[in-house]
C-alpha positions, 0 to 999 in steps of 0.5 A: 007503158015501157019507157026508153032512154034517149040519148043525144050525140055529140054530133046532134047536140052540135047541131042543136046549138047552131040552129038555136044560135042562128035563130038568136041573132034575128029573135033571142025568144024565138031561139029560146021557144025553138029550144025549147020545143026540139028538147020536148020532142026529143024527152017525147022519145021516152015513150012510143019512139017507134010511132013516128016511121022510118027515113025511107032513102035509098042511101039509108039501110031501110029501117035504120033511121026514125025520122021525127019533124018538129015545128015543120023545119026540123028533121029529128033523126033517131034509132032505137036499139033495146030500151035506148032511143039515140038521137043522132042528128037535127036537121034543118029542112031548109037547108040542104041536107043531102049530105046527111043521106050521102054520108 
């Protein structure tokens, strides 16, 4: 089975940190659990990243981003180029992320 290199953008790292910090204000253990699950999901993209569908939004070019939902609240958007997966966004679906598709 071929393996992909996974690169997380600085923007996605910042988004991950913000989500974890927000949860930690209420529950540090829940924040650690959420962080672990998000990181495990990101690492899993090294195997078969094509298994998730493309984001289908009018404002985003067709076939640009794959979407992966994690823990029902988080949306990871990533691109696959050759043998590399680029994680560009980690959005909290409980918040308005319309800015993401308008950007």
